[in-house]
Every structure is written in structure tokens, then in C-alpha cells.
CHARMM-style PDB file with segment names, atoms N, HN, CA, C and O in Angstrom:
ATOM      1  N   UNK     1       0.749  -1.149   0.010  1.00  0.00      PROA
ATOM      2  CA  UNK     1      -0.042  -0.054  -0.108  1.00  0.00      PROA
ATOM      3  C   UNK     1       0.893   1.185   0.035  1.00  0.00      PROA
ATOM      4  O   UNK     1       0.506   2.194  -0.553  1.00  0.00      PROA
ATOM      5  N   UNK     2       2.016   1.259   0.699  1.00  0.00      PROA
ATOM      6  HN  UNK     2       2.330   0.439   1.177  1.00  0.00      PROA
ATOM      7  CA  UNK     2       2.895   2.375   0.531  1.00  0.00      PROA
ATOM      8  C   UNK     2       3.502   2.672  -0.768  1.00  0.00      PROA
ATOM      9  O   UNK     2       3.770   3.814  -1.143  1.00  0.00      PROA
ATOM     10  N   UNK     3       3.717   1.558  -1.468  1.00  0.00      PROA
ATOM     11  HN  UNK     3       3.499   0.631  -1.164  1.00  0.00      PROA
ATOM     12  CA  UNK     3       4.275   1.707  -2.783  1.00  0.00      PROA
ATOM     13  C   UNK     3       3.282   2.559  -3.826  1.00  0.00      PROA
ATOM     14  O   UNK     3       3.656   3.289  -4.743  1.00  0.00      PROA
ATOM     15  N   UNK     4       1.936   2.263  -3.431  1.00  0.00      PROA
ATOM     16  HN  UNK     4       1.632   1.669  -2.685  1.00  0.00      PROA
ATOM     17  CA  UNK     4       0.905   2.852  -4.328  1.00  0.00      PROA
ATOM     18  C   UNK     4       0.785   4.414  -3.845  1.00  0.00      PROA
ATOM     19  O   UNK     4       0.648   5.337  -4.648  1.00  0.00      PROA
ATOM     20  N   UNK     5       0.844   4.556  -2.655  1.00  0.00      PROA
ATOM     21  HN  UNK     5       0.956   3.806  -2.003  1.00  0.00      PROA
ATOM     22  CA  UNK     5       0.933   5.910  -2.096  1.00  0.00      PROA
ATOM     23  C   UNK     5       1.956   6.836  -2.758  1.00  0.00      PROA
ATOM     24  O   UNK     5       1.724   7.999  -3.089  1.00  0.00      PROA
ATOM     25  N   UNK     6       3.172   6.155  -2.919  1.00  0.00      PROA
ATOM     26  HN  UNK     6       3.360   5.210  -2.650  1.00  0.00      PROA
ATOM     27  CA  UNK     6       4.353   7.031  -3.507  1.00  0.00      PROA
ATOM     28  C   UNK     6       4.385   7.155  -4.776  1.00  0.00      PROA
ATOM     29  O   UNK     6       4.978   8.116  -5.265  1.00  0.00      PROA
ATOM     30  N   UNK     7       3.711   6.146  -5.633  1.00  0.00      PROA
ATOM     31  HN  UNK     7       3.229   5.365  -5.236  1.00  0.00      PROA
ATOM     32  CA  UNK     7       3.735   6.108  -7.083  1.00  0.00      PROA
ATOM     33  C   UNK     7       2.589   6.281  -7.897  1.00  0.00      PROA
ATOM     34  O   UNK     7       2.615   6.129  -9.118  1.00  0.00      PROA
ATOM     35  N   UNK     8       1.473   6.630  -7.174  1.00  0.00      PROA
ATOM     36  HN  UNK     8       1.452   6.754  -6.182  1.00  0.00      PROA
ATOM     37  CA  UNK     8       0.197   6.972  -7.879  1.00  0.00      PROA
ATOM     38  C   UNK     8       0.067   7.965  -8.633  1.00  0.00      PROA
ATOM     39  O   UNK     8      -0.761   8.011  -9.542  1.00  0.00      PROA
ATOM     40  N   UNK     9       1.046   9.079  -8.282  1.00  0.00      PROA
ATOM     41  HN  UNK     9       1.719   9.042  -7.543  1.00  0.00      PROA
ATOM     42  CA  UNK     9       1.044  10.405  -9.223  1.00  0.00      PROA
ATOM     43  C   UNK     9       1.514  10.046 -10.548  1.00  0.00      PROA
ATOM     44  O   UNK     9       0.960  10.549 -11.526  1.00  0.00      PROA
ATOM     45  N   UNK    10       2.460   9.244 -10.684  1.00  0.00      PROA
ATOM     46  HN  UNK    10       2.910   8.836  -9.890  1.00  0.00      PROA
ATOM     47  CA  UNK    10       2.912   8.888 -12.128  1.00  0.00      PROA
ATOM     48  C   UNK    10       2.048   8.604 -13.291  1.00  0.00      PROA
ATOM     49  O   UNK    10       2.215   9.204 -14.353  1.00  0.00      PROA
ATOM     50  N   UNK    11       1.106   7.687 -13.126  1.00  0.00      PROA
ATOM     51  HN  UNK    11       0.971   7.200 -12.264  1.00  0.00      PROA
ATOM     52  CA  UNK    11       0.063   7.415 -14.205  1.00  0.00      PROA
ATOM     53  C   UNK    11      -0.752   8.693 -14.360  1.00  0.00      PROA
ATOM     54  O   UNK    11      -0.954   9.039 -15.524  1.00  0.00      PROA
ATOM     55  N   UNK    12      -1.292   9.510 -13.321  1.00  0.00      PROA
ATOM     56  HN  UNK    12      -1.128   9.229 -12.375  1.00  0.00      PROA
ATOM     57  CA  UNK    12      -1.897  10.632 -13.343  1.00  0.00      PROA
ATOM     58  C   UNK    12      -1.180  11.765 -14.165  1.00  0.00      PROA
ATOM     59  O   UNK    12      -1.764  12.499 -14.962  1.00  0.00      PROA
ATOM     60  N   UNK    13      -0.029  11.805 -13.910  1.00  0.00      PROA
ATOM     61  HN  UNK    13       0.445  11.208 -13.262  1.00  0.00      PROA
ATOM     62  CA  UNK    13       0.837  12.869 -14.477  1.00  0.00      PROA
ATOM     63  C   UNK    13       0.996  12.469 -16.052  1.00  0.00      PROA
ATOM     64  O   UNK    13       1.016  13.348 -16.913  1.00  0.00      PROA
ATOM     65  N   UNK    14       1.111  11.057 -16.376  1.00  0.00      PROA
ATOM     66  HN  UNK    14       1.095  10.343 -15.677  1.00  0.00      PROA
ATOM     67  CA  UNK    14       1.193  10.653 -17.822  1.00  0.00      PROA
ATOM     68  C   UNK    14      -0.198  10.813 -18.545  1.00  0.00      PROA
ATOM     69  O   UNK    14      -0.256  11.122 -19.736  1.00  0.00      PROA
ATOM     70  N   UNK    15      -1.270  10.599 -17.802  1.00  0.00      PROA
ATOM     71  HN  UNK    15      -1.222  10.349 -16.835  1.00  0.00      PROA
ATOM     72  CA  UNK    15      -2.598  10.866 -18.526  1.00  0.00      PROA
ATOM     73  C   UNK    15      -2.656  12.368 -18.943  1.00  0.00      PROA
ATOM     74  O   UNK    15      -2.955  12.704 -20.089  1.00  0.00      PROA
ATOM     75  N   UNK    16      -2.335  13.307 -17.892  1.00  0.00      PROA
ATOM     76  HN  UNK    16      -2.092  13.034 -16.961  1.00  0.00      PROA
ATOM     77  CA  UNK    16      -2.308  14.733 -18.093  1.00  0.00      PROA
ATOM     78  C   UNK    16      -1.611  15.282 -19.146  1.00  0.00      PROA
ATOM     79  O   UNK    16      -2.062  16.171 -19.868  1.00  0.00      PROA
ATOM     80  N   UNK    17      -0.245  14.648 -19.280  1.00  0.00      PROA
ATOM     81  HN  UNK    17       0.122  13.926 -18.693  1.00  0.00      PROA
ATOM     82  CA  UNK    17       0.467  14.915 -20.402  1.00  0.00      PROA
ATOM     83  C   UNK    17      -0.122  14.586 -21.688  1.00  0.00      PROA
ATOM     84  O   UNK    17      -0.080  15.367 -22.639  1.00  0.00      PROA
ATOM     85  N   UNK    18      -0.695  13.390 -21.734  1.00  0.00      PROA
ATOM     86  HN  UNK    18      -0.729  12.756 -20.961  1.00  0.00      PROA
ATOM     87  CA  UNK    18      -1.242  12.987 -23.009  1.00  0.00      PROA
ATOM     88  C   UNK    18      -2.518  13.844 -23.361  1.00  0.00      PROA
ATOM     89  O   UNK    18      -2.640  14.145 -24.548  1.00  0.00      PROA
ATOM     90  N   UNK    19      -3.432  14.253 -22.522  1.00  0.00      PROA
ATOM     91  HN  UNK    19      -3.333  14.009 -21.558  1.00  0.00      PROA
ATOM     92  CA  UNK    19      -4.598  15.165 -22.802  1.00  0.00      PROA
ATOM     93  C   UNK    19      -3.899  16.483 -23.243  1.00  0.00      PROA
ATOM     94  O   UNK    19      -4.342  17.002 -24.267  1.00  0.00      PROA
ATOM     95  N   UNK    20      -3.046  16.986 -22.717  1.00  0.00      PROA
ATOM     96  HN  UNK    20      -2.685  16.564 -21.885  1.00  0.00      PROA
ATOM     97  CA  UNK    20      -2.291  18.154 -23.188  1.00  0.00      PROA
ATOM     98  C   UNK    20      -1.784  18.285 -24.497  1.00  0.00      PROA
ATOM     99  O   UNK    20      -1.961  19.282 -25.198  1.00  0.00      PROA
ATOM    100  N   UNK    21      -1.100  17.195 -24.855  1.00  0.00      PROA
ATOM    101  HN  UNK    21      -0.956  16.386 -24.286  1.00  0.00      PROA
ATOM    102  CA  UNK    21      -0.596  16.884 -26.306  1.00  0.00      PROA
ATOM    103  C   UNK    21      -1.687  16.823 -27.075  1.00  0.00      PROA
ATOM    104  O   UNK    21      -1.624  17.455 -28.130  1.00  0.00      PROA
ATOM    105  N   UNK    22      -2.848  16.132 -26.797  1.00  0.00      PROA
ATOM    106  HN  UNK    22      -2.899  15.619 -25.940  1.00  0.00      PROA
ATOM    107  CA  UNK    22      -3.981  15.948 -27.771  1.00  0.00      PROA
ATOM    108  C   UNK    22      -4.768  17.451 -27.909  1.00  0.00      PROA
ATOM    109  O   UNK    22      -5.341  17.790 -28.945  1.00  0.00      PROA
ATOM    110  N   UNK    23      -4.703  18.228 -26.778  1.00  0.00      PROA
ATOM    111  HN  UNK    23      -4.238  17.952 -25.937  1.00  0.00      PROA
ATOM    112  CA  UNK    23      -5.384  19.493 -27.069  1.00  0.00      PROA
ATOM    113  C   UNK    23      -4.289  20.630 -27.889  1.00  0.00      PROA
ATOM    114  O   UNK    23      -4.719  21.654 -28.419  1.00  0.00      PROA
ATOM    115  N   UNK    24      -3.108  20.320 -27.885  1.00  0.00      PROA
ATOM    116  HN  UNK    24      -2.759  19.487 -27.455  1.00  0.00      PROA
ATOM    117  CA  UNK    24      -2.194  21.177 -28.726  1.00  0.00      PROA
ATOM    118  C   UNK    24      -2.527  21.190 -30.168  1.00  0.00      PROA
ATOM    119  O   UNK    24      -2.501  22.217 -30.846  1.00  0.00      PROA
ATOM    120  N   UNK    25      -2.858  19.963 -30.635  1.00  0.00      PROA
ATOM    121  HN  UNK    25      -2.879  19.129 -30.084  1.00  0.00      PROA
ATOM    122  CA  UNK    25      -3.140  19.922 -32.202  1.00  0.00      PROA
ATOM    123  C   UNK    25      -4.214  20.725 -32.693  1.00  0.00      PROA
ATOM    124  O   UNK    25      -4.070  21.302 -33.770  1.00  0.00      PROA
ATOM    125  N   UNK    26      -5.405  20.851 -31.959  1.00  0.00      PROA
ATOM    126  HN  UNK    26      -5.522  20.382 -31.083  1.00  0.00      PROA
ATOM    127  CA  UNK    26      -6.348  22.014 -32.424  1.00  0.00      PROA
ATOM    128  C   UNK    26      -5.999  23.388 -32.332  1.00  0.00      PROA
ATOM    129  O   UNK    26      -6.472  24.251 -33.072  1.00  0.00      PROA
ATOM    130  N   UNK    27      -4.999  23.641 -31.238  1.00  0.00      PROA
ATOM    131  HN  UNK    27      -4.614  22.941 -30.637  1.00  0.00      PROA
ATOM    132  CA  UNK    27      -4.606  25.093 -31.220  1.00  0.00      PROA
ATOM    133  C   UNK    27      -3.703  25.343 -32.243  1.00  0.00      PROA
ATOM    134  O   UNK    27      -3.702  26.492 -32.686  1.00  0.00      PROA
ATOM    135  N   UNK    28      -2.864  24.462 -32.766  1.00  0.00      PROA
ATOM    136  HN  UNK    28      -2.865  23.529 -32.406  1.00  0.00      PROA
ATOM    137  CA  UNK    28      -1.994  24.714 -33.767  1.00  0.00      PROA
ATOM    138  C   UNK    28      -2.684  24.832 -35.224  1.00  0.00      PROA
ATOM    139  O   UNK    28      -2.407  25.726 -36.024  1.00  0.00      PROA
ATOM    140  N   UNK    29      -3.566  23.865 -35.440  1.00  0.00      PROA
ATOM    141  HN  UNK    29      -3.792  23.139 -34.791  1.00  0.00      PROA
ATOM    142  CA  UNK    29      -4.157  23.723 -36.709  1.00  0.00      PROA
ATOM    143  C   UNK    29      -5.624  24.350 -36.866  1.00  0.00      PROA
ATOM    144  O   UNK    29      -6.121  24.477 -37.985  1.00  0.00      PROA
ATOM    145  N   UNK    30      -6.255  24.714 -35.773  1.00  0.00      PROA
ATOM    146  HN  UNK    30      -5.852  24.611 -34.864  1.00  0.00      PROA
ATOM    147  CA  UNK    30      -7.515  25.386 -35.758  1.00  0.00      PROA
ATOM    148  C   UNK    30      -8.678  24.562 -36.470  1.00  0.00      PROA
ATOM    149  O   UNK    30      -8.864  23.382 -36.172  1.00  0.00      PROA
ATOM    150  N   UNK    31      -9.466  25.228 -37.436  1.00  0.00      PROA
ATOM    151  HN  UNK    31      -9.315  26.187 -37.679  1.00  0.00      PROA
ATOM    152  CA  UNK    31     -10.408  24.461 -37.960  1.00  0.00      PROA
ATOM    153  C   UNK    31     -10.124  23.504 -38.985  1.00  0.00      PROA
ATOM    154  O   UNK    31     -10.954  22.704 -39.417  1.00  0.00      PROA
ATOM    155  N   UNK    32      -8.776  23.610 -39.417  1.00  0.00      PROA
ATOM    156  HN  UNK    32      -8.101  24.260 -39.066  1.00  0.00      PROA
ATOM    157  CA  UNK    32      -8.402  22.449 -40.541  1.00  0.00      PROA
ATOM    158  C   UNK    32      -8.016  21.224 -39.844  1.00  0.00      PROA
ATOM    159  O   UNK    32      -7.771  20.243 -40.546  1.00  0.00      PROA
ATOM    160  N   UNK    33      -7.909  21.110 -38.380  1.00  0.00      PROA
ATOM    161  HN  UNK    33      -8.108  21.907 -37.810  1.00  0.00      PROA
ATOM    162  CA  UNK    33      -7.681  20.026 -37.716  1.00  0.00      PROA
ATOM    163  C   UNK    33      -8.461  18.905 -37.849  1.00  0.00      PROA
ATOM    164  O   UNK    33      -7.953  17.785 -37.897  1.00  0.00      PROA
ATOM    165  N   UNK    34      -9.689  19.100 -37.916  1.00  0.00      PROA
ATOM    166  HN  UNK    34     -10.101  20.010 -37.877  1.00  0.00      PROA
ATOM    167  CA  UNK    34     -10.893  18.184 -38.086  1.00  0.00      PROA
ATOM    168  C   UNK    34     -11.963  18.681 -39.079  1.00  0.00      PROA
ATOM    169  O   UNK    34     -12.788  19.566 -38.852  1.00  0.00      PROA
ATOM    170  N   UNK    35     -11.819  17.980 -40.205  1.00  0.00      PROA
ATOM    171  HN  UNK    35     -11.149  17.261 -40.389  1.00  0.00      PROA
ATOM    172  CA  UNK    35     -12.782  18.641 -41.332  1.00  0.00      PROA
ATOM    173  C   UNK    35     -14.270  18.424 -41.064  1.00  0.00      PROA
ATOM    174  O   UNK    35     -15.112  18.911 -41.818  1.00  0.00      PROA
ATOM    175  N   UNK    36     -14.612  17.667 -39.951  1.00  0.00      PROA
ATOM    176  HN  UNK    36     -13.928  17.271 -39.339  1.00  0.00      PROA
ATOM    177  CA  UNK    36     -16.200  17.680 -39.774  1.00  0.00      PROA
ATOM    178  C   UNK    36     -16.510  18.951 -38.924  1.00  0.00      PROA
ATOM    179  O   UNK    36     -17.691  19.255 -38.758  1.00  0.00      PROA
ATOM    180  N   UNK    37     -15.564  19.679 -38.399  1.00  0.00      PROA
ATOM    181  HN  UNK    37     -14.604  19.432 -38.533  1.00  0.00      PROA
ATOM    182  CA  UNK    37     -16.036  20.778 -37.391  1.00  0.00      PROA
ATOM    183  C   UNK    37     -16.930  21.844 -38.503  1.00  0.00      PROA
ATOM    184  O   UNK    37     -18.116  22.106 -38.306  1.00  0.00      PROA
ATOM    185  N   UNK    38     -16.230  22.332 -39.551  1.00  0.00      PROA
ATOM    186  HN  UNK    38     -15.266  22.119 -39.710  1.00  0.00      PROA
ATOM    187  CA  UNK    38     -17.061  23.282 -40.314  1.00  0.00      PROA
ATOM    188  C   UNK    38     -18.243  22.685 -40.841  1.00  0.00      PROA
ATOM    189  O   UNK    38     -19.297  23.320 -40.818  1.00  0.00      PROA
ATOM    190  N   UNK    39     -18.179  21.476 -41.338  1.00  0.00      PROA
ATOM    191  HN  UNK    39     -17.323  20.961 -41.357  1.00  0.00      PROA
ATOM    192  CA  UNK    39     -19.422  20.722 -41.821  1.00  0.00      PROA
ATOM    193  C   UNK    39     -20.609  20.860 -40.895  1.00  0.00      PROA
ATOM    194  O   UNK    39     -21.679  21.332 -41.281  1.00  0.00      PROA
ATOM    195  N   UNK    40     -20.383  20.424 -39.628  1.00  0.00      PROA
ATOM    196  HN  UNK    40     -19.514  20.041 -39.315  1.00  0.00      PROA
ATOM    197  CA  UNK    40     -21.280  20.362 -38.555  1.00  0.00      PROA
ATOM    198  C   UNK    40     -21.931  21.723 -38.376  1.00  0.00      PROA
ATOM    199  O   UNK    40     -23.160  21.750 -38.305  1.00  0.00      PROA
ATOM    200  N   UNK    41     -21.218  22.901 -38.291  1.00  0.00      PROA
ATOM    201  HN  UNK    41     -20.219  22.879 -38.348  1.00  0.00      PROA
ATOM    202  CA  UNK    41     -21.793  24.317 -38.040  1.00  0.00      PROA
ATOM    203  C   UNK    41     -22.455  24.704 -39.333  1.00  0.00      PROA
ATOM    204  O   UNK    41     -23.629  25.074 -39.338  1.00  0.00      PROA
ATOM    205  N   UNK    42     -21.767  24.633 -40.378  1.00  0.00      PROA
ATOM    206  HN  UNK    42     -20.813  24.332 -40.374  1.00  0.00      PROA
ATOM    207  CA  UNK    42     -22.234  25.278 -41.715  1.00  0.00      PROA
ATOM    208  C   UNK    42     -22.575  24.531 -42.745  1.00  0.00      PROA
ATOM    209  O   UNK    42     -23.158  25.075 -43.683  1.00  0.00      PROA
ATOM    210  N   UNK    43     -22.279  23.112 -42.788  1.00  0.00      PROA
ATOM    211  HN  UNK    43     -21.805  22.670 -42.026  1.00  0.00      PROA
ATOM    212  CA  UNK    43     -22.578  22.227 -44.027  1.00  0.00      PROA
ATOM    213  C   UNK    43     -21.684  22.439 -45.061  1.00  0.00      PROA
ATOM    214  O   UNK    43     -21.924  21.906 -46.144  1.00  0.00      PROA
ATOM    215  N   UNK    44     -20.553  23.221 -44.901  1.00  0.00      PROA
ATOM    216  HN  UNK    44     -20.358  23.654 -44.021  1.00  0.00      PROA
ATOM    217  CA  UNK    44     -19.473  23.506 -46.050  1.00  0.00      PROA
ATOM    218  C   UNK    44     -18.236  23.042 -45.443  1.00  0.00      PROA
ATOM    219  O   UNK    44     -18.152  22.805 -44.238  1.00  0.00      PROA
ATOM    220  N   UNK    45     -17.103  22.886 -46.411  1.00  0.00      PROA
ATOM    221  HN  UNK    45     -17.171  23.079 -47.390  1.00  0.00      PROA
ATOM    222  CA  UNK    45     -15.980  22.464 -46.110  1.00  0.00      PROA
ATOM    223  C   UNK    45     -15.234  23.872 -45.488  1.00  0.00      PROA
ATOM    224  O   UNK    45     -15.786  24.970 -45.566  1.00  0.00      PROA
ATOM    225  N   UNK    46     -13.984  23.683 -44.903  1.00  0.00      PROA
ATOM    226  HN  UNK    46     -13.536  22.791 -44.841  1.00  0.00      PROA
ATOM    227  CA  UNK    46     -13.280  25.021 -44.452  1.00  0.00      PROA
ATOM    228  C   UNK    46     -12.786  25.925 -45.493  1.00  0.00      PROA
ATOM    229  O   UNK    46     -12.563  27.124 -45.319  1.00  0.00      PROA
ATOM    230  N   UNK    47     -12.623  25.262 -46.613  1.00  0.00      PROA
ATOM    231  HN  UNK    47     -12.803  24.288 -46.754  1.00  0.00      PROA
ATOM    232  CA  UNK    47     -11.972  26.259 -47.713  1.00  0.00      PROA
ATOM    233  C   UNK    47     -13.104  26.857 -48.430  1.00  0.00      PROA
ATOM    234  O   UNK    47     -12.923  27.956 -48.954  1.00  0.00      PROA
ATOM    235  N   UNK    48     -14.408  26.203 -48.537  1.00  0.00      PROA
ATOM    236  HN  UNK    48     -14.555  25.310 -48.111  1.00  0.00      PROA
ATOM    237  CA  UNK    48     -15.402  26.989 -48.924  1.00  0.00      PROA
ATOM    238  C   UNK    48     -16.023  27.837 -48.001  1.00  0.00      PROA
ATOM    239  O   UNK    48     -16.573  28.853 -48.427  1.00  0.00      PROA
ATOM    240  N   UNK    49     -16.023  27.614 -46.950  1.00  0.00      PROA
ATOM    241  HN  UNK    49     -15.576  26.789 -46.605  1.00  0.00      PROA
ATOM    242  CA  UNK    49     -16.443  28.591 -45.790  1.00  0.00      PROA
ATOM    243  C   UNK    49     -15.415  29.940 -45.835  1.00  0.00      PROA
ATOM    244  O   UNK    49     -15.780  31.110 -45.727  1.00  0.00      PROA
ATOM    245  N   UNK    50     -14.354  29.567 -45.979  1.00  0.00      PROA
ATOM    246  HN  UNK    50     -14.057  28.616 -46.066  1.00  0.00      PROA
ATOM    247  CA  UNK    50     -13.112  30.833 -46.001  1.00  0.00      PROA
ATOM    248  C   UNK    50     -13.457  31.514 -47.213  1.00  0.00      PROA
ATOM    249  O   UNK    50     -13.471  32.740 -47.103  1.00  0.00      PROA
ATOM    250  N   UNK    51     -13.736  31.053 -48.330  1.00  0.00      PROA
ATOM    251  HN  UNK    51     -13.724  30.057 -48.420  1.00  0.00      PROA
ATOM    252  CA  UNK    51     -13.984  31.886 -49.596  1.00  0.00      PROA
ATOM    253  C   UNK    51     -15.260  32.664 -49.417  1.00  0.00      PROA
ATOM    254  O   UNK    51     -15.304  33.856 -49.720  1.00  0.00      PROA
ATOM    255  N   UNK    52     -16.349  31.989 -48.907  1.00  0.00      PROA
ATOM    256  HN  UNK    52     -16.313  31.020 -48.660  1.00  0.00      PROA
ATOM    257  CA  UNK    52     -17.701  32.434 -49.075  1.00  0.00      PROA
ATOM    258  C   UNK    52     -17.817  33.568 -47.846  1.00  0.00      PROA
ATOM    259  O   UNK    52     -18.120  34.743 -48.054  1.00  0.00      PROA
ATOM    260  N   UNK    53     -17.571  33.097 -46.747  1.00  0.00      PROA
ATOM    261  HN  UNK    53     -17.325  32.143 -46.578  1.00  0.00      PROA
ATOM    262  CA  UNK    53     -17.720  34.056 -45.634  1.00  0.00      PROA
ATOM    263  C   UNK    53     -16.560  33.902 -44.666  1.00  0.00      PROA
ATOM    264  O   UNK    53     -16.482  32.977 -43.859  1.00  0.00      PROA
ATOM    265  N   UNK    54     -15.668  34.870 -44.802  1.00  0.00      PROA
ATOM    266  HN  UNK    54     -15.731  35.622 -45.458  1.00  0.00      PROA
ATOM    267  CA  UNK    54     -14.321  34.862 -43.924  1.00  0.00      PROA
ATOM    268  C   UNK    54     -14.555  35.143 -42.403  1.00  0.00      PROA
ATOM    269  O   UNK    54     -13.826  34.717 -41.508  1.00  0.00      PROA
ATOM    270  N   UNK    55     -15.724  35.952 -42.221  1.00  0.00      PROA
ATOM    271  HN  UNK    55     -16.317  36.298 -42.948  1.00  0.00      PROA
ATOM    272  CA  UNK    55     -16.128  36.222 -40.663  1.00  0.00      PROA
ATOM    273  C   UNK    55     -16.470  35.050 -40.083  1.00  0.00      PROA
ATOM    274  O   UNK    55     -15.883  34.773 -39.037  1.00  0.00      PROA
ATOM    275  N   UNK    56     -17.408  34.165 -40.572  1.00  0.00      PROA
ATOM    276  HN  UNK    56     -17.885  34.390 -41.422  1.00  0.00      PROA
ATOM    277  CA  UNK    56     -17.745  33.003 -40.004  1.00  0.00      PROA
ATOM    278  C   UNK    56     -16.536  31.755 -39.719  1.00  0.00      PROA
ATOM    279  O   UNK    56     -16.333  31.014 -38.757  1.00  0.00      PROA
ATOM    280  N   UNK    57     -15.910  31.912 -40.956  1.00  0.00      PROA
ATOM    281  HN  UNK    57     -16.076  32.514 -41.738  1.00  0.00      PROA
ATOM    282  CA  UNK    57     -14.579  30.974 -40.824  1.00  0.00      PROA
ATOM    283  C   UNK    57     -13.670  31.372 -39.605  1.00  0.00      PROA
ATOM    284  O   UNK    57     -13.313  30.527 -38.784  1.00  0.00      PROA
ATOM    285  N   UNK    58     -13.350  32.558 -39.530  1.00  0.00      PROA
ATOM    286  HN  UNK    58     -13.640  33.245 -40.196  1.00  0.00      PROA
ATOM    287  CA  UNK    58     -12.673  33.070 -38.281  1.00  0.00      PROA
ATOM    288  C   UNK    58     -13.222  32.776 -36.977  1.00  0.00      PROA
ATOM    289  O   UNK    58     -12.521  32.434 -36.024  1.00  0.00      PROA
ATOM    290  N   UNK    59     -14.566  32.919 -36.934  1.00  0.00      PROA
ATOM    291  HN  UNK    59     -15.136  33.197 -37.707  1.00  0.00      PROA
ATOM    292  CA  UNK    59     -15.359  32.721 -35.637  1.00  0.00      PROA
ATOM    293  C   UNK    59     -15.154  31.255 -35.274  1.00  0.00      PROA
ATOM    294  O   UNK    59     -14.763  30.916 -34.157  1.00  0.00      PROA
ATOM    295  N   UNK    60     -15.438  30.374 -36.283  1.00  0.00      PROA
ATOM    296  HN  UNK    60     -15.755  30.649 -37.190  1.00  0.00      PROA
ATOM    297  CA  UNK    60     -15.332  28.795 -36.035  1.00  0.00      PROA
ATOM    298  C   UNK    60     -14.090  28.335 -35.741  1.00  0.00      PROA
ATOM    299  O   UNK    60     -13.889  27.431 -34.930  1.00  0.00      PROA
ATOM    300  N   UNK    61     -12.990  29.073 -36.535  1.00  0.00      PROA
ATOM    301  HN  UNK    61     -13.154  29.808 -37.194  1.00  0.00      PROA
ATOM    302  CA  UNK    61     -11.495  28.672 -36.216  1.00  0.00      PROA
ATOM    303  C   UNK    61     -11.130  28.965 -34.827  1.00  0.00      PROA
ATOM    304  O   UNK    61     -10.611  28.107 -34.112  1.00  0.00      PROA
ATOM    305  N   UNK    62     -11.406  30.235 -34.400  1.00  0.00      PROA
ATOM    306  HN  UNK    62     -11.827  30.931 -34.981  1.00  0.00      PROA
ATOM    307  CA  UNK    62     -10.979  30.521 -33.044  1.00  0.00      PROA
ATOM    308  C   UNK    62     -11.913  29.729 -32.033  1.00  0.00      PROA
ATOM    309  O   UNK    62     -11.371  29.445 -30.965  1.00  0.00      PROA
ATOM    310  N   UNK    63     -13.023  29.391 -32.173  1.00  0.00      PROA
ATOM    311  HN  UNK    63     -13.464  29.622 -33.041  1.00  0.00      PROA
ATOM    312  CA  UNK    63     -13.682  28.513 -31.347  1.00  0.00      PROA
ATOM    313  C   UNK    63     -13.128  26.976 -31.306  1.00  0.00      PROA
ATOM    314  O   UNK    63     -13.246  26.293 -30.290  1.00  0.00      PROA
ATOM    315  N   UNK    64     -12.598  26.561 -32.336  1.00  0.00      PROA
ATOM    316  HN  UNK    64     -12.502  27.116 -33.162  1.00  0.00      PROA
ATOM    317  CA  UNK    64     -11.951  25.320 -32.402  1.00  0.00      PROA
ATOM    318  C   UNK    64     -10.662  25.248 -31.748  1.00  0.00      PROA
ATOM    319  O   UNK    64     -10.277  24.207 -31.214  1.00  0.00      PROA
ATOM    320  N   UNK    65      -9.877  26.477 -31.772  1.00  0.00      PROA
ATOM    321  HN  UNK    65     -10.190  27.322 -32.206  1.00  0.00      PROA
ATOM    322  CA  UNK    65      -8.482  26.606 -31.153  1.00  0.00      PROA
ATOM    323  C   UNK    65      -8.772  26.926 -29.615  1.00  0.00      PROA
ATOM    324  O   UNK    65      -7.919  26.589 -28.794  1.00  0.00      PROA
ATOM    325  N   UNK    66      -9.875  27.529 -29.214  1.00  0.00      PROA
ATOM    326  HN  UNK    66     -10.568  27.803 -29.881  1.00  0.00      PROA
ATOM    327  CA  UNK    66     -10.078  27.612 -27.596  1.00  0.00      PROA
ATOM    328  C   UNK    66     -10.382  26.279 -27.192  1.00  0.00      PROA
ATOM    329  O   UNK    66      -9.969  25.935 -26.085  1.00  0.00      PROA
ATOM    330  N   UNK    67     -11.069  25.407 -27.927  1.00  0.00      PROA
ATOM    331  HN  UNK    67     -11.404  25.686 -28.827  1.00  0.00      PROA
ATOM    332  CA  UNK    67     -11.401  24.140 -27.417  1.00  0.00      PROA
ATOM    333  C   UNK    67     -10.241  23.310 -27.199  1.00  0.00      PROA
ATOM    334  O   UNK    67     -10.223  22.554 -26.228  1.00  0.00      PROA
ATOM    335  N   UNK    68      -9.350  23.367 -27.936  1.00  0.00      PROA
ATOM    336  HN  UNK    68      -9.365  23.981 -28.725  1.00  0.00      PROA
ATOM    337  CA  UNK    68      -8.042  22.804 -27.839  1.00  0.00      PROA
ATOM    338  C   UNK    68      -7.319  23.268 -26.431  1.00  0.00      PROA
ATOM    339  O   UNK    68      -6.774  22.512 -25.626  1.00  0.00      PROA
ATOM    340  N   UNK    69      -7.461  24.786 -26.329  1.00  0.00      PROA
ATOM    341  HN  UNK    69      -7.904  25.400 -26.982  1.00  0.00      PROA
ATOM    342  CA  UNK    69      -6.816  25.352 -25.122  1.00  0.00      PROA
ATOM    343  C   UNK    69      -7.457  24.709 -23.819  1.00  0.00      PROA
ATOM    344  O   UNK    69      -6.771  24.395 -22.846  1.00  0.00      PROA
ATOM    345  N   UNK    70      -8.810  24.543 -23.884  1.00  0.00      PROA
ATOM    346  HN  UNK    70      -9.367  24.798 -24.675  1.00  0.00      PROA
ATOM    347  CA  UNK    70      -9.598  23.819 -22.931  1.00  0.00      PROA
ATOM    348  C   UNK    70      -8.955  22.623 -22.377  1.00  0.00      PROA
ATOM    349  O   UNK    70      -8.842  22.386 -21.175  1.00  0.00      PROA
ATOM    350  N   UNK    71      -8.527  21.860 -23.376  1.00  0.00      PROA
ATOM    351  HN  UNK    71      -8.619  22.052 -24.353  1.00  0.00      PROA
ATOM    352  CA  UNK    71      -7.894  20.467 -23.169  1.00  0.00      PROA
ATOM    353  C   UNK    71      -6.512  20.646 -22.540  1.00  0.00      PROA
ATOM    354  O   UNK    71      -6.129  19.984 -21.576  1.00  0.00      PROA
ATOM    355  N   UNK    72      -5.836  21.529 -23.118  1.00  0.00      PROA
ATOM    356  HN  UNK    72      -6.147  22.067 -23.902  1.00  0.00      PROA
ATOM    357  CA  UNK    72      -4.530  21.738 -22.684  1.00  0.00      PROA
ATOM    358  C   UNK    72      -4.220  22.327 -21.163  1.00  0.00      PROA
ATOM    359  OT1 UNK    72      -3.058  22.505 -20.796  1.00  0.00      PROA
TER     360      UNK     72
END
């Protein structure tokens, strides 16, 4: 039991690091990280949305990046 008390933090630290790494990908790539994000919001691809409505593209891109920050 003493071993568990001394070493229980290691798997928790590993899981935290993994979640942080997974959260950095959306921060770096934004809306282009997952092509289903703009399709879910607008029914268009990211490139179509960027050319048709740059303001909506930027709004969804920022939201995707902040979602990645929430994970980090």
C-alpha cells in the first residue's frame, strides 16, 4: 500500500500530459484539424467557408482553437 501512495501520481501525470498533447493539435491547426467541424456548423468545408464568408470562418476557427486550449 505504501508503494501505491508513493507512485500513484505517475500514471496521473502521464494521462495529464497525453491530454495536453492532444489539446495542442487543435490549437496549432484550428479549424483545419478536423474537417467535420465546419461541416457540422455550416454544411460547408473549411475552404468553401473561408472563401464564401471569412467572418464565419474566423469565428469557427477561433472556437476550435479555444476548445484545444480547454484540453491543454
